[in-house]
VOGU-3710 file (C-alpha; in Angstrom, 3 decimals, decimal comma):
1> meplfspdih> 0,000/0,000/0,000  1,190/3,492/-0,801  2,165/5,306/2,425  -0,609/7,533/3,699  1,686/10,055/5,322  4,653/11,923/3,942  8,008/11,611/5,753  7,613/15,006/7,323  4,378/13,896/9,025  6,195/10,871/10,468
11> vlyehssipl> 8,988/13,077/11,740  6,494/15,515/13,244  4,316/13,007/15,044  6,169/9,739/15,582  8,786/11,313/17,839  6,435/13,847/19,396  6,337/14,103/23,180  2,585/14,706/22,930  0,665/11,436/23,434  -1,301/10,826/20,234
21> gifyddggrf> -2,290/8,163/17,740  -2,730/8,607/13,974  -5,350/6,540/12,125  -6,676/6,252/8,618  -10,271/5,510/7,638  -10,933/2,276/5,720  -14,565/1,627/4,930  -15,779/3,340/8,073  -13,324/1,680/10,464  -10,209/3,192/12,016
31> haylvsegac> -6,921/1,364/11,710  -3,809/2,399/13,589  -1,071/3,554/11,243  1,437/4,877/13,742  1,622/5,899/17,397  3,844/8,509/18,957  6,590/7,968/21,478  4,503/9,933/23,945  1,569/7,537/23,533  3,869/4,542/24,102
41> kmyeataeem> 5,227/6,129/27,262  1,775/6,855/28,631  0,549/3,310/27,892  3,805/1,717/29,151  4,122/-0,312/25,937  6,266/-0,519/22,809  5,060/0,819/19,469  4,732/-2,757/18,201  2,597/-3,746/21,185  0,435/-0,682/20,735
51> mtrlnsddpf> -0,089/-1,369/17,014  -0,962/-5,005/17,663  -3,603/-4,110/20,235  -5,083/-1,162/18,352  -5,491/-3,216/15,157  -6,946/-6,252/16,971  -10,617/-7,226/16,919  -11,174/-5,464/20,254  -8,842/-2,483/20,710  -10,961/-1,206/23,612
61> vnivereeml> -10,639/-4,309/25,820  -8,943/-2,383/28,653  -11,261/0,643/28,622  -13,835/0,887/31,419  -16,402/2,813/29,353  -16,074/0,336/26,494  -19,522/0,757/24,906  -19,375/4,540/25,150  -15,945/4,542/23,470  -17,109/2,267/20,647
71> kavrdfsrnd> -19,953/4,666/19,871  -17,712/7,731/20,032  -15,124/6,271/17,625  -17,813/4,966/15,275  -19,508/8,356/15,087  -16,166/10,102/14,580  -15,158/7,734/11,810  -18,377/7,450/9,889  -20,310/10,603/10,648  -17,582/13,204/11,134
81> ahynvvfhey> -18,933/13,756/14,628  -16,955/15,819/17,115  -14,456/13,666/19,064  -13,894/14,935/22,592  -14,031/12,138/25,169  -12,828/11,366/28,693  -12,458/7,719/29,695  -10,668/5,372/32,099  -8,274/2,698/30,892  -5,991/0,043/32,394
91> vgknrkliti> -2,409/0,365/31,132  0,844/-1,526/31,585  1,560/-4,977/32,976  0,338/-3,914/36,423  -2,960/-2,666/34,935  -2,762/0,804/36,421  -6,037/2,696/36,023  -5,552/6,134/34,429  -7,946/8,813/33,180  -7,445/10,018/29,599
101> hgigeheytk> -8,773/12,978/27,609  -8,915/12,462/23,830  -9,522/15,055/21,100  -9,793/14,108/17,409  -9,782/16,016/14,113  -9,895/15,050/10,425  -7,304/16,069/7,825  -6,870/15,325/4,084  -3,849/14,415/2,007  -3,102/16,263/-1,229
111> dgrrysiiry> -4,769/13,506/-3,244  -7,984/13,819/-1,176  -7,659/10,881/1,202  -8,941/11,498/4,714  -6,915/10,710/7,811  -7,496/11,462/11,474  -5,298/12,741/14,264  -6,329/11,892/17,825  -4,434/13,450/20,697  -4,540/11,706/24,059
121> deisdrsrrf> -3,480/13,344/27,330  -3,504/11,693/30,751  -5,453/13,578/33,440  -3,633/13,809/36,769  -4,889/11,942/39,844  -5,728/15,207/41,554  -7,761/16,465/38,605  -9,458/13,100/38,210  -10,605/13,076/41,831  -11,992/16,575/41,402
131> lfrdeekeie> -13,742/15,870/38,100  -14,988/12,370/38,866  -15,851/12,305/42,557  -19,226/10,640/41,936  -17,866/8,144/39,407  -15,036/6,763/41,559  -17,206/4,268/43,437  -18,849/3,117/40,213  -15,451/2,528/38,634  -14,284/0,587/41,660
141> erdrlnaeid> -17,364/-1,634/41,440  -16,796/-2,286/37,730  -13,221/-3,106/38,507  -14,271/-5,570/41,198  -16,775/-7,342/38,975  -14,524/-7,570/35,935  -11,177/-8,377/37,552  -11,418/-12,169/37,804  -8,108/-12,689/36,071  -6,500/-10,012/38,208
151> daiarsytsv> -7,770/-11,791/41,316  -5,874/-14,921/40,346  -2,537/-13,128/40,372  -3,300/-10,642/43,131  -1,075/-10,475/46,164  -3,819/-11,873/48,399  -3,418/-15,271/46,709  -0,681/-17,280/48,364  -0,443/-19,803/45,513  -1,616/-19,779/41,900
161> lyvntddltv> -1,765/-22,745/39,502  -2,699/-22,854/35,814  -4,344/-26,057/34,575  -4,120/-26,719/30,824  -7,490/-28,207/29,910  -6,218/-30,075/26,836  -4,003/-32,477/28,840  -4,785/-31,413/32,472  -1,148/-30,622/33,237  -0,383/-28,025/35,899
171> eyvrlnkhgk> 1,806/-24,915/35,610  3,096/-23,290/38,818  2,670/-19,515/38,748  3,241/-18,948/42,452  3,702/-21,218/45,486  3,842/-20,127/49,109  6,287/-21,510/51,653  3,951/-24,386/52,462  3,482/-25,383/48,827  7,144/-25,111/47,803
181> pleeecrrdp> 8,229/-28,359/49,538  5,556/-30,231/47,557  6,653/-28,954/44,135  9,178/-31,717/43,414  6,677/-34,461/44,241  3,999/-32,771/42,103  6,312/-32,425/39,100  6,891/-36,183/39,015  3,324/-36,462/37,782  2,169/-32,949/36,796
191> hlrhvidvyv> -1,457/-33,862/36,161  -4,258/-32,142/38,063  -5,546/-35,109/40,053  -2,084/-36,071/41,306  -1,185/-32,471/42,239  -4,407/-32,035/44,233  -3,900/-35,437/45,924  -0,408/-34,436/47,049  -1,624/-31,076/48,323  -4,600/-32,517/50,202
201> nalvyrddme> -2,679/-35,341/51,875  0,065/-32,983/53,022  -1,803/-29,849/54,048  -5,617/-30,117/54,229  -7,410/-30,780/57,526  -8,704/-34,355/57,546  -12,418/-33,516/57,783  -12,169/-31,296/54,696  -10,092/-33,640/52,514  -12,947/-35,124/50,493
211> gvlklgdydy> -14,312/-31,737/49,467  -10,927/-30,516/48,187  -10,113/-33,837/46,488  -13,174/-33,353/44,277  -11,518/-30,269/42,812  -8,887/-32,555/41,295  -11,637/-34,162/39,178  -11,813/-32,133/35,949  -15,332/-33,298/35,024  -16,630/-32,398/38,466
221> vinaleknnp> -15,054/-28,930/38,281  -16,475/-28,220/34,809  -19,985/-29,242/35,909  -19,678/-27,092/39,022  -18,490/-24,091/36,987  -21,628/-24,306/34,860  -23,624/-23,493/38,008  -21,172/-21,132/39,755  -18,486/-19,208/37,879  -16,067/-18,450/39,512
231> lyhtyrtvrd> -16,118/-21,552/41,711  -15,262/-21,029/45,395  -14,417/-23,673/47,992  -13,500/-22,825/51,595  -11,637/-25,413/53,654  -9,238/-25,744/56,590  -5,528/-26,466/56,874  -3,244/-26,913/59,864  -0,485/-24,336/60,421  1,845/-24,717/63,409
241> grivfyrlki> -0,727/-26,779/65,274  -3,550/-24,311/64,587  -6,477/-24,780/62,215  -6,737/-21,951/59,671  -9,195/-21,317/56,845  -8,212/-21,164/53,182  -10,300/-20,485/50,088  -9,696/-21,915/46,626  -11,044/-19,940/43,677  -11,267/-21,590/40,228
251> ipfeggkkli> -11,675/-19,420/37,110  -11,872/-20,417/33,412  -9,205/-18,537/31,444  -8,355/-17,956/27,773  -11,721/-19,153/26,533  -11,582/-22,331/28,595  -8,083/-23,357/27,477  -6,885/-22,990/31,055  -8,271/-23,050/34,571  -6,803/-20,774/37,216
261> ygfeyfddqi> -6,565/-22,251/40,727  -6,002/-19,411/43,213  -5,345/-20,359/46,869  -6,165/-17,593/49,331  -5,462/-17,310/53,058  -9,008/-16,688/54,290  -8,712/-17,144/58,044  -9,037/-13,491/59,061  -12,220/-12,984/57,031  -13,895/-16,142/58,351
271> reklalknqy> -12,999/-15,494/61,974  -14,112/-11,881/61,734  -17,522/-13,003/60,492  -17,709/-15,637/63,236  -16,836/-13,049/65,853  -19,521/-10,689/64,550  -22,091/-13,472/64,573  -21,176/-14,549/68,099  -21,373/-10,946/69,233  -24,796/-10,625/67,664
281> dtqmtllagl> -26,086/-13,814/69,324  -24,776/-12,651/72,692  -26,550/-9,330/72,332  -29,769/-11,086/71,346  -29,590/-13,276/74,450  -28,984/-10,335/76,769  -31,700/-8,196/75,229  -34,182/-11,111/75,224  -36,897/-9,164/73,484  -36,590/-5,907/75,399
291> sceydsvwlv> -34,600/-3,895/72,866  -36,086/-1,043/70,909  -34,603/-2,675/67,797  -37,732/-4,845/67,528  -40,811/-3,852/65,569  -42,842/-5,217/68,452  -42,320/-7,262/71,618  -44,968/-9,631/73,028  -45,355/-11,646/76,222  -46,986/-15,067/75,877
301> datlhhckli> -48,238/-17,163/78,813  -47,695/-20,776/77,687  -50,231/-22,203/80,162  -53,104/-19,812/79,419  -52,162/-19,253/75,736  -52,569/-15,575/76,481  -50,660/-12,990/74,399  -50,033/-9,325/75,235  -48,207/-6,537/73,380  -45,631/-4,928/75,688
311> rsniknniad> -43,752/-2,722/73,229  -44,393/-1,457/69,679  -42,084/0,516/67,416  -44,131/0,044/64,237  -44,620/3,247/62,237  -46,492/1,956/59,180  -49,941/0,518/58,519  -49,089/-2,795/60,179  -49,596/-0,929/63,458  -53,370/-0,902/62,781
321> imnrdnegly> -53,809/-4,615/63,396  -51,348/-4,570/66,279  -53,130/-1,711/68,011  -56,504/-3,369/67,462  -55,419/-6,849/68,629  -52,871/-6,070/71,322  -54,048/-8,658/73,837  -55,942/-11,923/73,685  -55,682/-15,564/72,635  -52,194/-16,248/71,287
331> etilgnyier> -53,347/-18,451/68,398  -55,893/-15,865/67,243  -53,477/-12,921/67,232  -50,691/-14,937/65,590  -53,119/-16,340/63,022  -54,440/-12,899/62,073  -50,905/-11,631/61,579  -49,794/-14,638/59,499  -52,831/-14,586/57,213  -52,503/-10,888/56,548
341> yvvpedrerv> -48,769/-10,341/56,222  -46,772/-13,577/55,880  -46,204/-14,730/52,286  -48,289/-17,843/51,390  -45,306/-20,169/50,983  -44,133/-19,448/54,558  -47,470/-19,551/56,376  -47,682/-23,261/57,187  -44,108/-23,331/58,501  -44,619/-20,247/60,728
351> ysmgdignlm> -47,855/-21,734/62,089  -46,068/-24,987/62,926  -42,938/-23,436/64,437  -44,943/-20,847/66,394  -47,296/-23,399/67,937  -47,168/-23,350/71,770  -46,490/-27,087/71,886  -43,572/-26,752/69,474  -42,167/-23,821/71,457  -42,313/-25,887/74,659
361> rctkedeiyh> -40,346/-28,685/72,942  -37,779/-26,590/71,090  -36,947/-23,624/73,322  -34,392/-23,584/76,134  -33,874/-21,181/78,997  -30,425/-20,008/77,900  -30,978/-19,752/74,137  -32,886/-17,634/71,633  -35,238/-19,530/69,307  -35,501/-18,038/65,810
371> inyyrvdpeg> -38,291/-18,227/63,227  -37,367/-16,570/59,914  -39,926/-15,799/57,212  -40,893/-13,317/54,486  -43,445/-10,593/55,133  -45,160/-8,316/52,616  -46,051/-4,948/54,132  -49,095/-2,858/53,113  -46,968/-1,017/50,519  -46,156/-4,341/48,844
381> ernyiqlcia> -42,516/-4,344/49,976  -41,087/-7,768/50,771  -39,063/-7,914/54,021  -37,179/-10,725/55,683  -38,453/-10,929/59,279  -37,092/-12,777/62,281  -39,222/-13,757/65,258  -36,897/-14,157/68,287  -38,316/-16,108/71,220  -36,787/-16,299/74,713
391> rvtdengvvr> -38,171/-18,787/77,239  -38,519/-17,634/80,866  -39,668/-19,825/83,775  -40,538/-18,123/87,068  -40,142/-19,480/90,594  -43,574/-21,109/90,418  -42,708/-23,028/87,243  -44,882/-20,878/84,983  -43,433/-20,742/81,448  -43,640/-17,507/79,478
401> fvcgfrnids> -42,193/-16,527/76,117  -40,825/-13,101/75,239  -41,323/-12,716/71,458  -39,652/-9,978/69,425  -40,325/-9,294/65,738  -37,543/-7,576/63,796  -36,626/-6,784/60,189  -33,359/-8,589/59,378  -32,820/-7,599/55,743  -29,613/-5,882/56,851
411> iieeektknl> -28,208/-8,987/58,578  -29,472/-11,761/56,300  -26,055/-12,033/54,697  -24,608/-12,834/58,119  -27,167/-15,623/58,477  -26,143/-17,068/55,117  -22,513/-16,950/56,195  -23,364/-18,768/59,417  -25,152/-21,541/57,503  -22,236/-21,870/55,094
421> lfsmahidnm> -19,687/-22,128/57,903  -21,805/-24,637/59,825  -22,190/-26,774/56,696  -18,452/-26,619/56,035  -17,664/-27,744/59,579  -20,436/-30,293/60,223  -21,736/-31,736/56,935  -19,979/-34,416/54,896  -19,521/-32,968/51,403  -19,915/-36,246/49,531
431> tnvnnrrtfd> -23,072/-37,605/51,170  -24,677/-34,456/52,613  -25,178/-36,145/56,002  -23,483/-35,177/59,269  -19,727/-35,793/59,394  -17,520/-37,460/62,013  -16,907/-34,177/63,811  -20,644/-33,697/64,367  -20,943/-37,280/65,599  -18,108/-36,844/68,110
441> eymdtnedke> -19,603/-33,573/69,346  -22,978/-35,260/69,881  -21,416/-38,183/71,745  -19,349/-35,883/73,964  -22,286/-33,594/74,736  -24,672/-36,437/75,611  -22,188/-38,793/77,291  -23,547/-38,310/80,812  -27,174/-37,645/79,909  -29,989/-40,118/80,467
451> vpddlvffsf> -30,905/-42,009/77,302  -34,617/-41,762/76,305  -36,539/-45,050/76,155  -37,358/-44,623/72,462  -33,738/-44,036/71,335  -32,238/-46,476/68,808  -28,520/-46,524/67,912  -27,563/-47,924/64,473  -24,121/-48,876/63,169  -23,598/-49,497/59,412
461> dlnnlketnd> -20,690/-50,667/57,246  -20,689/-51,226/53,480  -19,743/-54,696/52,233  -17,391/-55,231/49,291  -16,444/-51,569/48,931  -12,739/-52,336/48,432  -13,568/-54,947/45,773  -15,846/-52,459/44,040  -13,110/-49,807/44,023  -10,502/-52,299/42,784
471> nygheagdel> -12,677/-53,815/40,063  -14,837/-50,910/38,910  -13,019/-47,775/40,074  -13,534/-45,252/42,858  -16,480/-43,616/41,076  -18,412/-46,866/41,524  -17,375/-46,990/45,176  -18,422/-43,359/45,682  -21,785/-44,182/44,139  -22,337/-46,913/46,761
481> iiaaatcmre> -21,350/-44,590/49,635  -23,706/-41,851/48,417  -26,509/-44,370/47,839  -26,174/-45,769/51,357  -26,385/-42,283/52,879  -29,369/-41,365/50,696  -31,335/-44,478/51,675  -30,626/-43,917/55,376  -31,550/-40,251/55,196  -34,836/-40,901/53,360
491> vlgpygsiyr> -35,992/-43,594/55,806  -34,383/-42,651/59,144  -33,868/-38,906/58,639  -37,339/-37,840/59,856  -36,654/-39,606/63,180  -33,153/-38,364/63,977  -29,648/-37,837/62,596  -27,409/-39,757/60,172  -23,602/-39,552/60,478  -20,793/-40,630/58,180
501> tggdefaaii> -18,187/-41,724/60,732  -15,586/-43,127/58,304  -14,966/-43,930/54,647  -17,760/-46,512/54,381  -19,006/-46,413/57,980  -22,200/-44,742/59,158  -24,134/-44,303/62,377  -27,713/-43,229/63,009  -29,256/-42,028/66,262  -33,030/-41,793/66,140
511> nvpgseraal> -36,069/-41,634/68,387  -38,896/-43,945/67,343  -41,660/-45,616/69,386  -41,311/-49,364/69,820  -44,577/-49,959/67,931  -43,140/-48,358/64,770  -39,616/-49,763/64,996  -40,024/-53,055/63,118  -41,829/-51,442/60,191  -39,184/-48,714/59,947
521> igklrekfek> -36,284/-51,200/59,870  -38,140/-53,295/57,307  -38,604/-50,220/55,141  -34,861/-49,514/55,380  -33,987/-53,079/54,318  -36,375/-52,801/51,377  -34,812/-49,482/50,376  -31,329/-51,050/50,267  -32,611/-54,142/48,415  -34,355/-52,190/45,642
531> wkgnsssvls> -31,491/-49,777/44,955  -29,979/-49,858/41,452  -27,053/-47,709/40,364  -25,168/-46,777/37,222  -21,977/-48,676/38,078  -23,417/-51,349/40,348  -26,788/-52,990/40,887  -26,119/-54,224/44,428  -25,979/-52,247/47,674  -24,812/-54,591/50,440
541> ismgyvtage> -24,623/-53,255/54,000  -24,013/-54,845/57,375  -26,086/-53,355/60,168  -26,307/-53,561/63,933  -28,714/-51,674/66,142  -29,481/-51,349/69,863  -32,595/-49,998/71,555  -32,530/-48,195/74,866  -35,267/-50,456/76,215  -33,132/-53,600/75,921
551> npgmalhdmr> -31,142/-52,679/79,011  -32,594/-49,777/81,028  -29,885/-47,446/82,239  -27,516/-48,255/79,359  -25,281/-45,258/78,526  -25,002/-43,877/75,017  -21,387/-45,018/74,540  -22,377/-48,535/75,665  -25,110/-48,575/73,029  -22,551/-47,538/70,431
561> reaekrmyaq> -20,172/-50,377/71,333  -22,951/-52,951/71,312  -24,333/-51,750/67,962  -20,852/-51,919/66,399  -20,322/-55,391/67,874  -23,550/-56,640/66,296  -22,718/-55,000/62,999  -19,286/-56,655/62,824  -20,798/-60,024/63,744  -23,220/-59,674/60,847
571> ksdyymqegn> -20,389/-58,597/58,550  -18,353/-61,681/59,533  -21,327/-63,964/58,809  -21,809/-62,261/55,455  -18,241/-62,867/54,276  -18,246/-66,463/55,559  -21,324/-67,146/53,465  -20,013/-65,312/50,416  -16,577/-66,934/50,387  -14,140/-65,424/47,918
581> drrrgrgikg> -16,760/-64,052/45,567  -17,938/-61,043/47,585  -19,595/-59,258/44,716  -22,632/-61,554/44,776  -23,926/-60,309/48,127  -26,968/-58,029/48,157  -29,146/-56,230/50,703  -28,683/-56,408/54,456  -29,421/-59,136/56,896  -31,611/-58,645/59,934
591> n> -30,157/-57,996/63,328
//
């Protein structure tokens, strides 16, 4: 192509200290022809790098106001519109955010061809703060939402790995002092599953191992990313004898050609949220319904079912019903409120949880009982409401409840955090039943307590799991473990709690009347017998159970030992009958 500019134009502009770019118009689109030394200095890039980016399919990739810039350049190119814009752009390898003022004008060569000169000047930080006070927060938010790749290499990440999705090999971008000693072992087999296995076995707290190991399964990660992108997983490690929280963030990169694994020290954030939640619960206990923070506070006599309003801070139209019905039968006042203001999908649950009988069963003297639900106020606004109930028993044994209603929209995020942290600490990730830690806590808490007559202690152990893993792979074994937990939860869950106490070991502690016990155990056997899976058609489980009524006065730990003894006896009988071919066994045998 014949040069667009004469040599004197090159001399004038290419070495100019004024930041500018020179473009020529080709069918309505600008193409970079040269950039000045000043422009290269401002953008912290070479002329070649600048030309490559400006002539790419998306030259505005680093500009915050991308759509506005596209329109401005299009109008300038095609419609001879005035070009005078101010925008924010990330420049240099460290992606520094600068503010730029651009002015453009059209010129013509002697033979009539049009070209354009655009001068760019950086606006100082001081001027930017003065001119864009209101826009600073908006820019920061855009930066936060669009900086996923930056997050992966940010200083807050202690270690960063790149996973090549074509062969699942791992590249080490950064390793902290704890990961460095593992690098040699990981490089012997640089594939994702092996690297995660090494990391988990060396550093991850035992109760959280299974959840992190899943992130070494590429198919699992891809399926999870379809639901949540980026993918977060919080877990615990042990540092100098102390448990600390870490968070792993997984981000697709380069159009899915790579996955970024960013490991972040997350202990301070988690513990700060825990401290805030504990502080909140303590305040709720001390206030016990007397704080002015509540919309209204009521006193309920559990014996007489009498309800009385003792404080009201309601300023809207809801006050009408409260002022009209401020004393009377508890069920009537609660029912009127629920029917008028609680959303339909929450009504049945609030009725059930707020029932006097349920409150007598579920509340304790030293705790606050919560009922959360959605309310729609007379203006149609949907609010998340919490009913806080404190139980008080006087010297005569009369039980009363102090009930406080409060809007918790502002603290609902704290509640979600609490549920997430509880699930992380107490729920087994694979089976979604309680984990070993929860089981141990229950046993320790109830060790010296009297065992109810209707309590039944179950001990379970899968048969042939090792053979299944060896012959059909760990996915088949995992399917059996998950199936066992699902069957137990569906049958026994309504009566108590299910625990995964080991790899293929489970326990269940339930309360069921003796008249219903045989039918319930028969239903559980039938559930195991009828199960069919993708990798296996047989779910074989040994089971032992003990009822409190067998030996009155038996302690909980004694019931555990006896249930395990019976389970192992059944397991021994099973393998004696099966001989060497253990894969033929199905179902469970009776106790």
